[in-house]
Steps between C-alpha positions, in 0.01 A plus 500: 500500500816564300531658157757355261762764579481424873514124438804550276689716750422267789623186322877474442446176307300689236768764464773236481385410151604850390859477624741660254223627273427863422156605619262764363167606647181609324307707754276798574406696818289215643794259481561505874561251777272451800683781685456731196863483386517533123617183326808674355616599848408162647694305237801731528537410869589138420861416421392187313303704245693683229258770387617641166192670349140596557201545269182704527168421324232748389484802736866445586683332785408806707136500386514866402352492149125553500344383180491312170818548290680712763844343475776457758872552432795277585725621780776395740385423853670767714544268800607171344649633174319237293313573176123529527338423166152604391273244336258780420717751318698456181425127523239275661704183450849478653771581249812291443705752698259478793508121494879503515491648852359194682466124510179473704212747504292509817148631430331653804190683373167548675232433240129592505365179347396658171620414148540865405732581791827506309724337758390156383587592142844609618536160665412329172751715311790435739425128493520501122826697507647272765415191296681646199816590694539230764405721792292387797181657639383452856170647618478602864129440521241739644124478556248559231314760710166424334533127550384216282182620316518503120308745283487648154547416136830339405739682270457389138783396269659797327410738782815451705645823638684640799168482689427151371792260488299186437142360480365525853192673641516846654498363856731197493503396868868399510818621667802627307686179577214288370462712187871459431454122500215540250706733279789251490265230371293729280802640314693168519798667668817313588595709801613454858190615685434476871230632732590590856158433646310682767441322827145461635324711237124442530322659203153412626551643849270788596508794516792539257420213259851506358655795679615438863308786659636586843828319431667698222502867410361600161752692290398637161645272229415785260399861569125446459480174695458641852308225677332160488167652394659630182654160431161332533336746260787520252408213266191703412599861547817463295272489195417865570848585372366425152203733542426870538368434852730588787634206699569731792860588419559835660287404801583318823312185387636418153353196326231458765256736329400630160318803367478800270344847508209394276392175669156437650620250758152446648365383166817304429487300823128439466546349155801293610294337775217437255727341241714267712462513880707180526800686360484755781520270801767502767553875511312824551475775239458859615435815302769758564660819370867568436727752330826357358811706570668351192430262209152469341247776578759686708344780702144400403234373737417142406193299588624156590455159655728362770540124546519400866668167576647566843219431746288206617290514181800386295457145372820375345363222282202702375675826417546532122687822421549429130131426443398795715704745294391344172140542614559868573620547142200312364253701706660828392484397135129414533422826680710719271570314172719779361713546814869528393603214727809348339823695529726490193864558600835312506469240775802302622679536167202373297441779249247353256246335731237641731621501859189320627574212260866483603394491865254215442719308259240513223212721375239262647413708807471825302288335233264365767465846655437671167251245363151609615369148440768328711367366830659442838470126441711527184802635685443265791503197270819608323683595817399198702651268239833685521498495878431128525775421251750708698402341831585161352818619332651674802440210742828326420702812583358593842746477789272581794 
């Protein structure tokens, strides 16, 4: 198969449409060609491409910034002498001065298929800026590594943020190129928008189910996204960022496990299976121990649970990471009603809302967890309605 960047570079007719126009690139470390050449270097090799600027999203174009609200500076590329602007520093939307440096912005970002992953918000922001200034945006499309499944509550009106650009469920099941098409319609943007499609992407093909295992190397799109297993778990485990439980940062398996020094994981798992065994299908859960070298509970031995989605027990259509993690919160609240679960801190520039609510795009999940009378069926009913509505809404924008 071909990713969008490889299709673009192999097709002179596609590049011909850019003749005489100044080109910028929005990229990160995973923005590479099939032979692992970074997109900046690959584009610079072509005489018919006038590369005048580059942009980096959250974590930076070099992927060096670890965590929430760790900003990246602007700099001059030492090799090509072009400005490299940060869209996660002094600004998160391109400024007028940044927009003056190009005519067409190529977006080549590997996404993880989750609403909260901020690269899709950056795409929405650059589309809005381009529409206001007459610039063009082309997405060099890449796989959604977790494929087509949809899961989670949709973001509610008034809860938009940098981790929630628009009302979609946590696991949206679309590619960046497809989402861009939806954003253009959703925000009623008058903008030159084009998707350079992938060739022969098969999102239902085992064993990758979205990611071409055995064909393409995995490169971290962000520092704590080290493998496909993490990507599969992320739509659930990202909620841990809004809690006092460790999500495994500071270990070698971030966002594939969770835990804390004071957890009884045996009792927790037992109750989870009693409450909603259907929410735990498609994966295996294993009790484990870990000691984070940084971040939450640093230097403390944590009792934890690891989510295994890499072997023959993995069932792509049955695995429900968002429900699984929500169930863990519910079980913990029932076992220890006074457990200080929700973490109150500035999260992605939202200073007056609980992080767990910002992450979920509403307080609905937290309220379900904290209400002792709320049943599994209550959340299932609410979530299923959102998922079905999104499945219908996204259909017109799918390209593969």
